[in-house]
N, C-alpha and C positions, 0 to 999 in steps of 0.2 A: 243583747249579745252578751256570752259570757265571756270573762277574763280568764286567762290561764296563767298560772304562776309558773315561770321557767327560771331555774337557777336563782330564784329569789327576786325576779324581776317579773311584775305584772304587765301583761301583753295584752293591750285592747286591739282584738281583731278589727273592730270598726275602723280604728285609725288607720290600720294598714290595708284594709279594704279598699279598693279602687273602682270608680266607675272609667271606662274608656269608650272609645269609639271606634268600631271597626271599619275598614276600609269603605264599607258601604254607608258610612256615617250613621250607623245604628247604635243609639246608646245602648250600653251593655253594663249590667251591674253584677259583680261575683262577690258573693258574701258566704260566710260560714252559716250553715243551717243544721237543723235537726235532721239525720238521716232517716228517722222514722217519720218524718211529716208525708203528707200525701203527695207532694210533688216529687220529693226524693224518691219515695217508692215508686211512683209512675215513671220518673226517669231511668231508674234502674231495671224496670221491668222491660221497659222499651230497649234498653241496652240488652239486655238478655235475649230479647227476640231479633235483635239485629246480629248479635254474635253467634246465635244458633243458626240464622240464615248463611252466615259466611263460614263458620267453622264446623258446624253441627253440634256446639257445646255453647251454653249460655253462660258460663263462668260461675254459676252461683256457688258451686261447691269450692270455690277458691276465694271466697269472702264471707265474712261473717258479721253484720253489721254491728255487733257487739264488739268488735275489735276497735271501734271508733269511741268507746266509752273512756277515754284517758286524754291526758291534757297534751300527749305526745301525738295526738292524732286530730284531723279536721276532715270535713266534709262541706264543699262548696258546691253552690249551686249558681249558675249563670242564668241571669233574667234580662229579657229585653225591655224596650222602653214602655211597654205594656203591662210589664210585671210576670210575664209570662216566662215559665222555665223553659231554657233551651239548650241546657248542658248541665253537666255535673262531674265531679272527680273528688277523689278522697285521698289521703295519706294515712298510714298507720306505721307504727314503729316497727322495724325488724330488730335492730337493737340501738343502742344509745346513740350510734353515729350515722345509722341509715333508716330512711323511711322508704316505704314501698307505696307506689301509686296503685290504686284500685278504682274501678268503676268510672273511668274515663269514658264520657259520651257528650257528643254535641250533635245536635240536629241541624245546626248551619255553619256555613264555611268561615272561617277565621276565629270562630268561638272557641274550638277545641286548644288552639294556640294560645288563647287568652286564658283559659281554665289551667293549662299548664303552666304558664308564667306565673300565675297567682298561686298555684300549689307549690311551685318551686321557692317563691317568696317566703310563704308561711313555713315551709320546711326549713329554711335558713333561719327564720326568725325563731324558730323552737329550738334552732341548736343542731340541726342535722348536718353532716358533711358531705352525704351524697344520698342518692336517691336511686331506687331500682323500680322495674316492672317485669311484667310478662306478658307477651301476647302470642298468637298462634302465627306460625310462618305463612299460613295461608291467608292472613289477613294482611295484604300486600299495603293497604292504605296506611294501616296503623304503623307497619313496619317502616315505611317511607317517612311518614309525620315524625316518628321518634328520632330516626337517623337526621333528618331535617332539623331538628330542634337541638342538636348537640349529643344525643345520647349514643352510646356505642354498645356493640354488642359484647357481652360476656357468656361464661359458663353458666348453663342452667343452675339454679340454685334451689334449695328446698324441695318442695314436691315436683319441680318440674326436672330435678336431674334425672336423665335417662328419658325424659319425653322428647321423642325426635320431632313432634309436632309443634313443641314450644320453641320460643326463641326469648332470651333475656336481655335487657339492657340495663345501664348505669349512666349515671351524670354525676359527677363531682363538682362540688362548689368551690 
């Protein structure tokens, strides 16, 4: 596991990674991983298929895996007690103060919340003050999920300005 040098401090992500038990008592481990590995690519492909079935767009054009090649980004994979990948998520920088969540996906209940919590903890440890994301309005499950987790609706930003199908969220730390 690689360390990141943030503001002169080395952050060992293994130290801040955690294992938790979901309400079903399933052991869940969420750790940073290489977004190019087979499990990561499989999860992101599954996500694209799910998004296509819900929104008609898999979201690939809004994400470049190379955006994660810096010390202000991270890609996490959630694994069950058998080390099977069951979810993922990433943050990438928008600017020095704000990260953007990308490629959030969960195959099982409660896993998405735990991935989101872990992404937020990593974002804070890196020094971000807020976090943003975009989803499609038609993806009502995702909209409810982010509202339930303390995100609030903001004006569409970046490439989503003027896109009436998109809805953007933000959370400040």
